[in-house]
C-alpha positions in Angstrom: -99.1 81.1 -96.2 -101.8 78.8 -97.7 -102.3 75.2 -95.8 -102.9 72.3 -97.8 -104.4 69.7 -95.7 -103.6 66.1 -96.6 -104.6 62.6 -95.5 -101.5 60.3 -96.1 -97.9 60.7 -96.9 -95.4 58.3 -97.9 -92.4 58.1 -95.3 -88.9 56.6 -95.3 -88.4 54.8 -91.9 -84.8 55.4 -92.3 -85.6 59.3 -91.9 -86.9 58.6 -88.5 -83.0 57.3 -86.9 -81.1 60.0 -89.4 -78.9 62.6 -86.8 -80.8 65.7 -88.5 -84.1 64.0 -87.2 -86.8 66.7 -86.4 -84.5 69.5 -87.4 -86.9 71.8 -89.5 -84.0 73.1 -91.8 -82.6 69.8 -92.8 -84.4 66.7 -91.7 -87.4 65.2 -94.3 -89.4 64.5 -90.8 -91.0 67.4 -89.2 -92.7 67.3 -86.3 -96.7 66.9 -87.3 -95.0 63.9 -89.5 -93.0 62.6 -86.6 -96.3 62.3 -84.3 -98.3 61.2 -87.0 -95.7 58.2 -87.7 -95.9 57.5 -84.2 -99.4 57.5 -83.5 -99.9 55.0 -86.3 -97.4 52.6 -84.8 -99.6 53.1 -81.3 -103.0 52.7 -83.5 -101.5 49.1 -85.1 -99.7 48.3 -82.2 -102.8 48.5 -80.2 -104.8 46.6 -82.8 -102.8 43.8 -82.7 -102.8 43.8 -78.7 -106.4 43.4 -78.7 -105.8 40.4 -80.7 -104.0 39.2 -78.1 -106.4 39.7 -75.1 -104.5 43.1 -74.5 -101.2 41.6 -73.9 -98.5 44.1 -75.5 -96.1 41.1 -75.7 -93.3 43.8 -76.1 -95.0 46.0 -78.4 -95.7 48.9 -75.9 -92.1 48.4 -74.3 -90.6 49.3 -77.9 -92.9 52.1 -77.9 -91.5 53.5 -74.8 -88.3 53.2 -75.7 -87.7 50.7 -72.2 -87.1 47.1 -73.2 -87.6 45.8 -69.2 -91.0 44.3 -70.1 -92.7 46.9 -67.8 -95.4 48.2 -70.4 -98.4 45.7 -70.3 -101.0 48.2 -71.7 -101.3 51.0 -73.9 -101.7 53.5 -70.8 -98.3 52.3 -70.1 -96.7 54.0 -72.9 -95.1 57.4 -71.4 -96.5 61.0 -72.5 -94.4 63.3 -74.4 -92.8 66.3 -72.4 -90.5 69.0 -73.1 -88.0 66.8 -74.5 -90.2 65.6 -76.9 -88.0 65.5 -79.9 -85.4 63.4 -77.8 -88.0 60.9 -76.8 -89.3 60.3 -80.1 -86.0 59.7 -81.5 -85.2 57.4 -79.1 -88.6 55.5 -79.8 -87.9 55.6 -83.3 -84.5 54.0 -82.7 -85.6 51.4 -80.3 -88.4 50.4 -82.5 -86.1 50.1 -85.7 -82.9 49.3 -84.3 -83.3 47.1 -81.4 -83.0 43.8 -82.8 -85.3 40.9 -82.1 -87.2 42.0 -78.9 -90.2 39.5 -79.4 -91.8 37.4 -81.7 -94.8 39.6 -81.2 -92.8 42.6 -81.7 -91.4 41.0 -85.3 -94.6 39.9 -86.5 -96.0 43.3 -86.4 -93.3 45.0 -87.6 -93.7 42.4 -90.5 -97.5 42.9 -91.0 -96.7 46.7 -91.2 -93.9 47.0 -93.3 -91.7 48.4 -90.4 -88.3 48.3 -91.5 -85.0 50.9 -91.3 -84.5 50.1 -95.4 -88.5 50.3 -95.7 -91.0 53.0 -96.8 -94.9 53.2 -96.8 -97.7 55.4 -97.1 -99.2 56.3 -93.7 -102.3 57.8 -93.3 -102.3 60.6 -90.9 -103.7 64.4 -91.3 -101.1 66.7 -91.9 -100.2 70.1 -93.7 -98.2 69.6 -96.7 -94.9 70.9 -95.9 -93.3 71.2 -99.5 -89.7 72.3 -99.6 -87.0 74.6 -99.0 -88.3 77.9 -96.6 -92.3 76.7 -97.3 -91.5 73.5 -95.2 -89.5 75.2 -92.8 -92.3 77.9 -92.1 -94.8 75.1 -91.5 -92.2 73.1 -89.0 -92.0 76.4 -87.0 -95.6 76.9 -86.8 -96.2 73.6 -84.9 -92.8 73.7 -83.2 -93.1 76.9 -81.8 -96.9 76.7 -80.0 -95.5 73.0 -78.5 -92.5 74.3 -77.3 -94.7 77.0 -75.6 -97.1 74.5 -74.0 -94.3 72.4 -72.8 -92.7 75.6 -71.2 -95.8 76.5 -69.1 -94.0 74.5 -66.3 -93.4 76.9 -63.4 -96.8 79.1 -64.0 -99.8 79.1 -61.5 -103.2 78.6 -62.5 -105.9 80.9 -62.0 -108.2 78.7 -60.0 -107.7 75.5 -57.5 -108.4 72.3 -59.0 -108.3 70.4 -55.5 -110.4 71.5 -52.8 -108.3 69.7 -50.3 -105.2 71.4 -51.7 -106.1 74.7 -52.6 -103.0 76.3 -52.6 -101.9 73.6 -55.0 -101.7 75.9 -58.2 -98.5 75.6 -59.2 -98.0 73.8 -63.1 -95.4 70.9 -62.5 -95.4 70.0 -66.1 -97.9 69.5 -68.9 -97.9 66.0 -70.9 -98.9 64.9 -74.2 -100.2 61.5 -74.7 -100.5 60.1 -78.0 -103.5 57.4 -78.4 -104.8 55.6 -81.5 -107.5 57.9 -82.1 -106.5 61.1 -80.6 -104.4 63.5 -78.7 -104.4 64.7 -75.2 -102.6 67.1 -73.2 -103.0 66.9 -69.5 -101.8 69.5 -66.7 -100.0 68.3 -63.6 -99.8 70.5 -61.1 -99.2 70.5 -57.2 -97.2 72.8 -54.6 -94.4 74.6 -55.8 -91.8 72.8 -53.6 -93.5 69.4 -53.0 -93.6 66.1 -55.1 -97.3 65.8 -54.2 -99.2 66.0 -57.9 -102.5 65.8 -58.8 -104.2 66.2 -62.3 -108.3 67.3 -63.4 -110.3 66.6 -66.5 -111.1 70.4 -66.9 -107.2 71.2 -67.3 -107.1 68.4 -69.9 -107.9 68.9 -73.7 -108.1 66.2 -76.4 -108.0 66.4 -80.0 -111.2 66.5 -82.1 -112.3 64.0 -84.6 -110.2 64.6 -88.0 -108.7 67.6 -86.0 -104.9 67.8 -87.8 -102.3 68.1 -85.1 -101.0 71.6 -85.8 -104.6 73.1 -85.2 -104.8 71.0 -82.1 -101.6 72.2 -80.7 -102.6 76.0 -81.6 -105.9 75.5 -79.8 -104.1 73.9 -76.7 -101.4 76.7 -76.5 -104.7 79.4 -76.0 -106.1 77.2 -73.7 -103.7 77.0 -71.3 -102.8 80.7 -71.8 -106.5 80.9 -70.7 -105.9 79.2 -67.9 -102.5 80.1 -66.2 -101.7 83.7 -64.4 -99.2 85.6 -66.3 -95.7 84.5 -66.2 -93.6 85.9 -63.1 -89.7 86.2 -64.3 -87.9 83.5 -63.2 -90.8 81.3 -62.1 -89.8 78.6 -64.2 -86.3 78.2 -62.1 -88.2 77.1 -59.2 -85.8 75.0 -56.9 -87.5 71.6 -55.5 -89.5 70.7 -58.3 -88.7 68.4 -61.0 -90.0 69.6 -64.2 -88.9 67.1 -67.0 
């Protein structure tokens, strides 16, 4: 099936909070659109915060689906894990349906046309999905490798990344960070039954300039397949490690 690369798409914000959100068979919003919209929100929020000496004033709270006022920087926005569908849904609900959070959030939404009844053309690289079966196939092409990456939890790395803890080679989880200009997967590793965790830059992978999300996820899936030992049946069911 031929893929057609597009640079922008008109999005109705109400589609981000419908019950069938991210369902490839029924939703108007597939994974590539959802992440593209979220990255655009992160980028516009970061641009506004930079004019306020980097202070989020609630912007990073709504993008984290947590209104406790603890997210002061872009780095405070939590990455996505295996529950990426539910996490995106919670974040869009918070942005669109939380009511007044702070004046800064309201001004950000107003300036960028973000409202439950609004729509706008949003720039993000994506493959045209079309309708019917064409759309289903495209969404599955991105969903399957993305879910596969997150299911690498419990696997063992082929080599050690920690000279002080050479036996700490168990993958606790892989997370996806969404930044204004890139996506980045990080591998979090440690001992099988210990909460201590580490990361290593050589076990991380980031998107290239103007690389569509689908291409990046497919490339990342092959990257992590090459870093890990083959799956042992039942290995992902280890006790004592919180994988979510």
